[in-house]
C-alpha positions as protocol buffer text, in pm:
chain_id: "A"
residue {
  index: 1
  type: MET
  ca { x: 3893 y: -9161 z: 7976 }
}
residue {
  index: 2
  type: GLU
  ca { x: 3694 y: -8857 z: 8079 }
}
residue {
  index: 3
  type: SER
  ca { x: 3729 y: -8694 z: 8419 }
}
residue {
  index: 4
  type: TYR
  ca { x: 3472 y: -8717 z: 8698 }
}
residue {
  index: 5
  type: GLN
  ca { x: 3350 y: -8362 z: 8637 }
}
residue {
  index: 6
  type: ALA
  ca { x: 3342 y: -8409 z: 8259 }
}
residue {
  index: 7
  type: LEU
  ca { x: 3124 y: -8719 z: 8295 }
}
residue {
  index: 8
  type: ARG
  ca { x: 2895 y: -8541 z: 8538 }
}
residue {
  index: 9
  type: ASP
  ca { x: 2857 y: -8249 z: 8298 }
}
residue {
  index: 10
  type: LYS
  ca { x: 2798 y: -8485 z: 8005 }
}
residue {
  index: 11
  type: TRP
  ca { x: 2525 y: -8690 z: 8169 }
}
residue {
  index: 12
  type: ARG
  ca { x: 2360 y: -8393 z: 8339 }
}
residue {
  index: 13
  type: GLY
  ca { x: 2344 y: -8221 z: 8001 }
}
residue {
  index: 14
  type: LEU
  ca { x: 2189 y: -8529 z: 7841 }
}
residue {
  index: 15
  type: LEU
  ca { x: 1939 y: -8550 z: 8127 }
}
residue {
  index: 16
  type: GLU
  ca { x: 1832 y: -8190 z: 8077 }
}
residue {
  index: 17
  type: GLN
  ca { x: 1788 y: -8256 z: 7704 }
}
residue {
  index: 18
  type: GLY
  ca { x: 1587 y: -8571 z: 7770 }
}
residue {
  index: 19
  type: ASN
  ca { x: 1855 y: -8781 z: 7600 }
}
residue {
  index: 20
  type: ALA
  ca { x: 2004 y: -8978 z: 7890 }
}
residue {
  index: 21
  type: GLY
  ca { x: 1896 y: -9302 z: 7725 }
}
residue {
  index: 22
  type: CYS
  ca { x: 2087 y: -9232 z: 7403 }
}
residue {
  index: 23
  type: SER
  ca { x: 2342 y: -9507 z: 7464 }
}
residue {
  index: 24
  type: PHE
  ca { x: 2067 y: -9767 z: 7438 }
}
residue {
  index: 25
  type: ASP
  ca { x: 1997 y: -9667 z: 7077 }
}
residue {
  index: 26
  type: LEU
  ca { x: 2103 y: -9928 z: 6824 }
}
residue {
  index: 27
  type: GLU
  ca { x: 2282 y: -9662 z: 6617 }
}
residue {
  index: 28
  type: ARG
  ca { x: 2545 y: -9656 z: 6893 }
}
residue {
  index: 29
  type: LEU
  ca { x: 2641 y: -10013 z: 6807 }
}
residue {
  index: 30
  type: THR
  ca { x: 2990 y: -9976 z: 6659 }
}
residue {
  index: 31
  type: PRO
  ca { x: 3312 y: -10170 z: 6718 }
}
residue {
  index: 32
  type: GLY
  ca { x: 3492 y: -10111 z: 7047 }
}
residue {
  index: 33
  type: ARG
  ca { x: 3196 y: -10013 z: 7263 }
}
residue {
  index: 34
  type: PHE
  ca { x: 3157 y: -10115 z: 7626 }
}
residue {
  index: 35
  type: CYS
  ca { x: 2830 y: -10308 z: 7614 }
}
residue {
  index: 36
  type: VAL
  ca { x: 2570 y: -10366 z: 7884 }
}
residue {
  index: 37
  type: ALA
  ca { x: 2261 y: -10586 z: 7907 }
}
residue {
  index: 38
  type: TYR
  ca { x: 2028 y: -10420 z: 8157 }
}
residue {
  index: 39
  type: SER
  ca { x: 1684 y: -10505 z: 8296 }
}
residue {
  index: 40
  type: ASP
  ca { x: 1422 y: -10260 z: 8423 }
}
residue {
  index: 41
  type: ALA
  ca { x: 1104 y: -10384 z: 8589 }
}
residue {
  index: 42
  type: GLY
  ca { x: 842 y: -10195 z: 8787 }
}
residue {
  index: 43
  type: GLY
  ca { x: 498 y: -10045 z: 8811 }
}
residue {
  index: 44
  type: GLU
  ca { x: 239 y: -9932 z: 9062 }
}
residue {
  index: 45
  type: SER
  ca { x: 46 y: -10261 z: 9047 }
}
residue {
  index: 46
  type: MET
  ca { x: 44 y: -10595 z: 8870 }
}
residue {
  index: 47
  type: ALA
  ca { x: -195 y: -10451 z: 8612 }
}
residue {
  index: 48
  type: CYS
  ca { x: 55 y: -10192 z: 8495 }
}
residue {
  index: 49
  type: CYS
  ca { x: 378 y: -10373 z: 8578 }
}
residue {
  index: 50
  type: SER
  ca { x: 632 y: -10380 z: 8295 }
}
residue {
  index: 51
  type: SER
  ca { x: 967 y: -10545 z: 8244 }
}
residue {
  index: 52
  type: VAL
  ca { x: 1222 y: -10484 z: 7970 }
}
residue {
  index: 53
  type: VAL
  ca { x: 1574 y: -10595 z: 7885 }
}
residue {
  index: 54
  type: VAL
  ca { x: 1781 y: -10347 z: 7687 }
}
residue {
  index: 55
  type: VAL
  ca { x: 2136 y: -10343 z: 7557 }
}
residue {
  index: 56
  type: GLY
  ca { x: 2346 y: -10028 z: 7577 }
}
residue {
  index: 57
  type: PHE
  ca { x: 2664 y: -9920 z: 7401 }
}
residue {
  index: 58
  type: PHE
  ca { x: 2899 y: -9687 z: 7590 }
}
residue {
  index: 59
  type: ASP
  ca { x: 3237 y: -9529 z: 7515 }
}
residue {
  index: 60
  type: ASP
  ca { x: 3404 y: -9731 z: 7791 }
}
residue {
  index: 61
  type: ALA
  ca { x: 3341 y: -9861 z: 8143 }
}
residue {
  index: 62
  type: LYS
  ca { x: 3377 y: -9515 z: 8296 }
}
residue {
  index: 63
  type: ASP
  ca { x: 3115 y: -9378 z: 8059 }
}
residue {
  index: 64
  type: PHE
  ca { x: 2866 y: -9639 z: 8177 }
}
residue {
  index: 65
  type: LEU
  ca { x: 2951 y: -9573 z: 8543 }
}
residue {
  index: 66
  type: GLY
  ca { x: 2895 y: -9202 z: 8473 }
}
residue {
  index: 67
  type: PHE
  ca { x: 2553 y: -9287 z: 8330 }
}
residue {
  index: 68
  type: LEU
  ca { x: 2470 y: -9483 z: 8645 }
}
residue {
  index: 69
  type: ARG
  ca { x: 2601 y: -9221 z: 8888 }
}
residue {
  index: 70
  type: PHE
  ca { x: 2458 y: -8908 z: 8731 }
}
residue {
  index: 71
  type: ALA
  ca { x: 2151 y: -9026 z: 8539 }
}
residue {
  index: 72
  type: GLU
  ca { x: 2020 y: -9373 z: 8613 }
}
residue {
  index: 73
  type: ILE
  ca { x: 2063 y: -9406 z: 8988 }
}
residue {
  index: 74
  type: PRO
  ca { x: 1901 y: -9065 z: 9055 }
}
residue {
  index: 75
  type: ARG
  ca { x: 1611 y: -9166 z: 8825 }
}
residue {
  index: 76
  type: VAL
  ca { x: 1555 y: -9493 z: 9008 }
}
residue {
  index: 77
  type: LEU
  ca { x: 1579 y: -9331 z: 9353 }
}
residue {
  index: 78
  type: ASP
  ca { x: 1341 y: -9053 z: 9251 }
}
residue {
  index: 79
  type: LEU
  ca { x: 1080 y: -9307 z: 9138 }
}
residue {
  index: 80
  type: ASP
  ca { x: 1134 y: -9543 z: 9430 }
}
residue {
  index: 81
  type: THR
  ca { x: 1091 y: -9266 z: 9690 }
}
residue {
  index: 82
  type: ASP
  ca { x: 803 y: -9094 z: 9505 }
}
residue {
  index: 83
  type: ALA
  ca { x: 1001 y: -8772 z: 9530 }
}
residue {
  index: 84
  type: ASN
  ca { x: 878 y: -8657 z: 9188 }
}
residue {
  index: 85
  type: ARG
  ca { x: 1145 y: -8392 z: 9157 }
}
residue {
  index: 86
  type: ASP
  ca { x: 1130 y: -8220 z: 8820 }
}
residue {
  index: 87
  type: PRO
  ca { x: 1396 y: -8223 z: 8705 }
}
residue {
  index: 88
  type: PHE
  ca { x: 1544 y: -8473 z: 8950 }
}
residue {
  index: 89
  type: PRO
  ca { x: 1898 y: -8388 z: 9065 }
}
residue {
  index: 90
  type: ASP
  ca { x: 2202 y: -8567 z: 8929 }
}
residue {
  index: 91
  type: VAL
  ca { x: 2324 y: -8601 z: 9287 }
}
residue {
  index: 92
  type: ALA
  ca { x: 2196 y: -8940 z: 9398 }
}
residue {
  index: 93
  type: ASP
  ca { x: 2311 y: -8858 z: 9751 }
}
residue {
  index: 94
  type: ALA
  ca { x: 2012 y: -8623 z: 9780 }
}
residue {
  index: 95
  type: TYR
  ca { x: 1785 y: -8926 z: 9824 }
}
residue {
  index: 96
  type: ILE
  ca { x: 1988 y: -9131 z: 10072 }
}
residue {
  index: 97
  type: LEU
  ca { x: 1820 y: -8989 z: 10383 }
}
residue {
  index: 98
  type: LYS
  ca { x: 1488 y: -9124 z: 10256 }
}
residue {
  index: 99
  type: TYR
  ca { x: 1622 y: -9476 z: 10317 }
}
residue {
  index: 100
  type: GLU
  ca { x: 1702 y: -9655 z: 10641 }
}
residue {
  index: 101
  type: GLY
  ca { x: 1923 y: -9935 z: 10767 }
}
residue {
  index: 102
  type: GLU
  ca { x: 2069 y: -10177 z: 10515 }
}
residue {
  index: 103
  type: ASP
  ca { x: 1896 y: -10011 z: 10221 }
}
residue {
  index: 104
  type: ARG
  ca { x: 2071 y: -9682 z: 10295 }
}
residue {
  index: 105
  type: ASP
  ca { x: 2404 y: -9852 z: 10360 }
}
residue {
  index: 106
  type: ARG
  ca { x: 2392 y: -10041 z: 10030 }
}
residue {
  index: 107
  type: ILE
  ca { x: 2318 y: -9732 z: 9824 }
}
residue {
  index: 108
  type: ASP
  ca { x: 2578 y: -9524 z: 10006 }
}
residue {
  index: 109
  type: HIS
  ca { x: 2838 y: -9800 z: 9964 }
}
residue {
  index: 110
  type: LEU
  ca { x: 2761 y: -9831 z: 9592 }
}
residue {
  index: 111
  type: LEU
  ca { x: 2796 y: -9457 z: 9533 }
}
residue {
  index: 112
  type: GLY
  ca { x: 3132 y: -9463 z: 9710 }
}
residue {
  index: 113
  type: LEU
  ca { x: 3254 y: -9750 z: 9492 }
}
residue {
  index: 114
  type: ILE
  ca { x: 3146 y: -9575 z: 9172 }
}
residue {
  index: 115
  type: ASP
  ca { x: 3300 y: -9243 z: 9276 }
}
residue {
  index: 116
  type: ARG
  ca { x: 3631 y: -9410 z: 9355 }
}
residue {
  index: 117
  type: SER
  ca { x: 3640 y: -9579 z: 9015 }
}
residue {
  index: 118
  type: LEU
  ca { x: 3537 y: -9264 z: 8828 }
}
residue {
  index: 119
  type: LYS
  ca { x: 3822 y: -9074 z: 8990 }
}
residue {
  index: 120
  type: ALA
  ca { x: 4081 y: -9347 z: 8928 }
}
residue {
  index: 121
  type: ASP
  ca { x: 4314 y: -9351 z: 8628 }
}
residue {
  index: 122
  type: MET
  ca { x: 4205 y: -9707 z: 8543 }
}
residue {
  index: 123
  type: ILE
  ca { x: 3923 y: -9940 z: 8643 }
}
residue {
  index: 124
  type: SER
  ca { x: 4025 y: -10300 z: 8706 }
}
residue {
  index: 125
  type: THR
  ca { x: 3812 y: -10603 z: 8628 }
}
residue {
  index: 126
  type: PRO
  ca { x: 3783 y: -10688 z: 9001 }
}
residue {
  index: 127
  type: ASP
  ca { x: 3663 y: -10332 z: 9073 }
}
residue {
  index: 128
  type: LEU
  ca { x: 3395 y: -10366 z: 8805 }
}
residue {
  index: 129
  type: SER
  ca { x: 3290 y: -10701 z: 8948 }
}
residue {
  index: 130
  type: VAL
  ca { x: 3246 y: -10550 z: 9295 }
}
residue {
  index: 131
  type: ILE
  ca { x: 3040 y: -10263 z: 9154 }
}
residue {
  index: 132
  type: HIS
  ca { x: 2828 y: -10507 z: 8952 }
}
residue {
  index: 133
  type: HIS
  ca { x: 2741 y: -10705 z: 9265 }
}
residue {
  index: 134
  type: ALA
  ca { x: 2684 y: -10395 z: 9479 }
}
residue {
  index: 135
  type: PHE
  ca { x: 2456 y: -10236 z: 9218 }
}
residue {
  index: 136
  type: ASN
  ca { x: 2239 y: -10544 z: 9178 }
}
residue {
  index: 137
  type: GLN
  ca { x: 2216 y: -10588 z: 9553 }
}
residue {
  index: 138
  type: ALA
  ca { x: 2115 y: -10224 z: 9607 }
}
residue {
  index: 139
  type: PHE
  ca { x: 1841 y: -10227 z: 9343 }
}
residue {
  index: 140
  type: GLU
  ca { x: 1701 y: -10579 z: 9358 }
}
residue {
  index: 141
  type: SER
  ca { x: 1392 y: -10470 z: 9554 }
}
residue {
  index: 142
  type: THR
  ca { x: 1337 y: -10108 z: 9452 }
}
residue {
  index: 143
  type: ASN
  ca { x: 1053 y: -9993 z: 9227 }
}
residue {
  index: 144
  type: PRO
  ca { x: 1170 y: -9997 z: 8955 }
}
residue {
  index: 145
  type: GLU
  ca { x: 1392 y: -10297 z: 9011 }
}
residue {
  index: 146
  type: VAL
  ca { x: 1696 y: -10253 z: 8788 }
}
residue {
  index: 147
  type: GLN
  ca { x: 1977 y: -10503 z: 8735 }
}
residue {
  index: 148
  type: ILE
  ca { x: 2299 y: -10522 z: 8535 }
}
residue {
  index: 149
  type: LEU
  ca { x: 2269 y: -10859 z: 8363 }
}
residue {
  index: 150
  type: ALA
  ca { x: 2600 y: -10860 z: 8178 }
}
residue {
  index: 151
  type: TRP
  ca { x: 2865 y: -10616 z: 8064 }
}
residue {
  index: 152
  type: GLY
  ca { x: 3194 y: -10609 z: 7880 }
}
residue {
  index: 153
  type: SER
  ca { x: 3267 y: -10662 z: 7512 }
}
residue {
  index: 154
  type: LEU
  ca { x: 2984 y: -10715 z: 7266 }
}
residue {
  index: 155
  type: ALA
  ca { x: 3072 y: -11085 z: 7241 }
}
residue {
  index: 156
  type: GLU
  ca { x: 3068 y: -11123 z: 7620 }
}
residue {
  index: 157
  type: VAL
  ca { x: 2724 y: -10968 z: 7649 }
}
residue {
  index: 158
  type: LEU
  ca { x: 2577 y: -11165 z: 7359 }
}
residue {
  index: 159
  type: SER
  ca { x: 2721 y: -11488 z: 7504 }
}
residue {
  index: 160
  type: SER
  ca { x: 2581 y: -11429 z: 7853 }
}
residue {
  index: 161
  type: GLU
  ca { x: 2329 y: -11670 z: 8000 }
}
residue {
  index: 162
  type: HIS
  ca { x: 2074 y: -11390 z: 8019 }
}
residue {
  index: 163
  type: LEU
  ca { x: 2031 y: -11386 z: 7641 }
}
residue {
  index: 164
  type: GLU
  ca { x: 2027 y: -11764 z: 7592 }
}
residue {
  index: 165
  type: GLU
  ca { x: 1647 y: -11783 z: 7594 }
}
residue {
  index: 166
  type: ASP
  ca { x: 1624 y: -11503 z: 7338 }
}
residue {
  index: 167
  type: PHE
  ca { x: 1862 y: -11690 z: 7108 }
}
residue {
  index: 168
  type: GLU
  ca { x: 1666 y: -12011 z: 7152 }
}
residue {
  index: 169
  type: GLU
  ca { x: 1341 y: -11837 z: 7059 }
}
residue {
  index: 170
  type: ALA
  ca { x: 1500 y: -11668 z: 6758 }
}
residue {
  index: 171
  type: MET
  ca { x: 1655 y: -11990 z: 6629 }
}
residue {
  index: 172
  type: GLN
  ca { x: 1330 y: -12180 z: 6679 }
}
residue {
  index: 173
  type: GLU
  ca { x: 1145 y: -11921 z: 6474 }
}
residue {
  index: 174
  type: GLU
  ca { x: 1406 y: -11951 z: 6201 }
}
residue {
  index: 175
  type: GLU
  ca { x: 1368 y: -12331 z: 6197 }
}
residue {
  index: 176
  type: GLU
  ca { x: 995 y: -12288 z: 6140 }
}
residue {
  index: 177
  type: GLN
  ca { x: 1043 y: -12061 z: 5840 }
}
residue {
  index: 178
  type: GLU
  ca { x: 932 y: -12181 z: 5499 }
}
residue {
  index: 179
  type: GLU
  ca { x: 1183 y: -12356 z: 5276 }
}
residue {
  index: 180
  type: GLU
  ca { x: 1249 y: -12054 z: 5057 }
}
residue {
  index: 181
  type: ASP
  ca { x: 1390 y: -11876 z: 5362 }
}
residue {
  index: 182
  type: GLU
  ca { x: 1608 y: -12170 z: 5464 }
}
residue {
  index: 183
  type: ASN
  ca { x: 1934 y: -11981 z: 5404 }
}
residue {
  index: 184
  type: GLU
  ca { x: 1818 y: -11677 z: 5598 }
}
residue {
  index: 185
  type: LYS
  ca { x: 1888 y: -11765 z: 5959 }
}
residue {
  index: 186
  type: PRO
  ca { x: 2078 y: -11468 z: 6100 }
}
residue {
  index: 187
  type: SER
  ca { x: 2032 y: -11553 z: 6469 }
}
residue {
  index: 188
  type: THR
  ca { x: 2143 y: -11911 z: 6412 }
}
residue {
  index: 189
  type: GLU
  ca { x: 2447 y: -11785 z: 6223 }
}
residue {
  index: 190
  type: LEU
  ca { x: 2528 y: -11533 z: 6496 }
}
residue {
  index: 191
  type: LYS
  ca { x: 2498 y: -11793 z: 6772 }
}
residue {
  index: 192
  type: ALA
  ca { x: 2728 y: -12030 z: 6580 }
}
residue {
  index: 193
  type: LEU
  ca { x: 2991 y: -11757 z: 6548 }
}
residue {
  index: 194
  type: LEU
  ca { x: 2971 y: -11681 z: 6920 }
}
residue {
  index: 195
  type: ASP
  ca { x: 2989 y: -12046 z: 7023 }
}
residue {
  index: 196
  type: ALA
  ca { x: 3290 y: -12104 z: 6799 }
}
residue {
  index: 197
  type: GLY
  ca { x: 3470 y: -11794 z: 6927 }
}
residue {
  index: 198
  type: ALA
  ca { x: 3471 y: -11666 z: 6570 }
}
residue {
  index: 199
  type: PHE
  ca { x: 3257 y: -11356 z: 6622 }
}
residue {
  index: 200
  type: ASP
  ca { x: 3445 y: -11038 z: 6526 }
}
residue {
  index: 201
  type: GLU
  ca { x: 3270 y: -10705 z: 6573 }
}
residue {
  index: 202
  type: THR
  ca { x: 3507 y: -10545 z: 6323 }
}
residue {
  index: 203
  type: GLU
  ca { x: 3398 y: -10790 z: 6054 }
}
residue {
  index: 204
  type: GLY
  ca { x: 3154 y: -10609 z: 5827 }
}
residue {
  index: 205
  type: SER
  ca { x: 2909 y: -10897 z: 5801 }
}
residue {
  index: 206
  type: HIS
  ca { x: 2885 y: -10969 z: 6174 }
}
residue {
  index: 207
  type: LEU
  ca { x: 2737 y: -10648 z: 6317 }
}
residue {
  index: 208
  type: PRO
  ca { x: 2431 y: -10660 z: 6086 }
}
residue {
  index: 209
  type: LEU
  ca { x: 2352 y: -11000 z: 6240 }
}
residue {
  index: 210
  type: VAL
  ca { x: 2368 y: -10842 z: 6586 }
}
residue {
  index: 211
  type: ARG
  ca { x: 2146 y: -10550 z: 6485 }
}
residue {
  index: 212
  type: LEU
  ca { x: 1884 y: -10784 z: 6344 }
}
residue {
  index: 213
  type: PHE
  ca { x: 1891 y: -11007 z: 6652 }
}
residue {
  index: 214
  type: LEU
  ca { x: 1860 y: -10718 z: 6898 }
}
residue {
  index: 215
  type: THR
  ca { x: 1585 y: -10553 z: 6693 }
}
residue {
  index: 216
  type: THR
  ca { x: 1369 y: -10863 z: 6654 }
}
residue {
  index: 217
  type: GLN
  ca { x: 1425 y: -11022 z: 6994 }
}
residue {
  index: 218
  type: LEU
  ca { x: 1471 y: -10731 z: 7236 }
}
residue {
  index: 219
  type: GLY
  ca { x: 1312 y: -10448 z: 7041 }
}
residue {
  index: 220
  type: VAL
  ca { x: 1628 y: -10241 z: 7081 }
}
């Protein structure tokens, strides 16, 4: 696992290059990644409001926390406060004084939790669970509103309740295909593997099913 400073340097460098979203590229989907399903919704008015769900692929849990601490949280705070700093700083703390009361406390608490985990030798599952809850609580009413839907192994993310509707839509579309395409039901096959606990991201034929599902259903 990389050090706190190394992760800060990495994500600040990617920010400056305009590549902070690189881990949400499908080409990053390889065995052993720490995976995240993430929603981003916002806009100035209903007319221009947008909402997307994306899936990211990180080196490990610390890498994702580094992305949050030094790239994503500053981006969200910059937009939410209309600071319009260009480029915005990687120090999310620079925005805290623009908030008051519980909003400030939640953000400050979250940053403390992330910093502690980034500086620790290991991150436990309970620690990740606490950060998950604190992050979603801090950003459930910001603009943009961002939420961690699910994280963990690829199988855990694909099996989460947040992607159930996408699987249902994909499988319904496959059922409505013409007879000559009857054997081509990749999403149905993928869902069956997940439900049976037989999905294996190291199996050469399984990842192509995931790529096709994420491309067609989420536009990843």
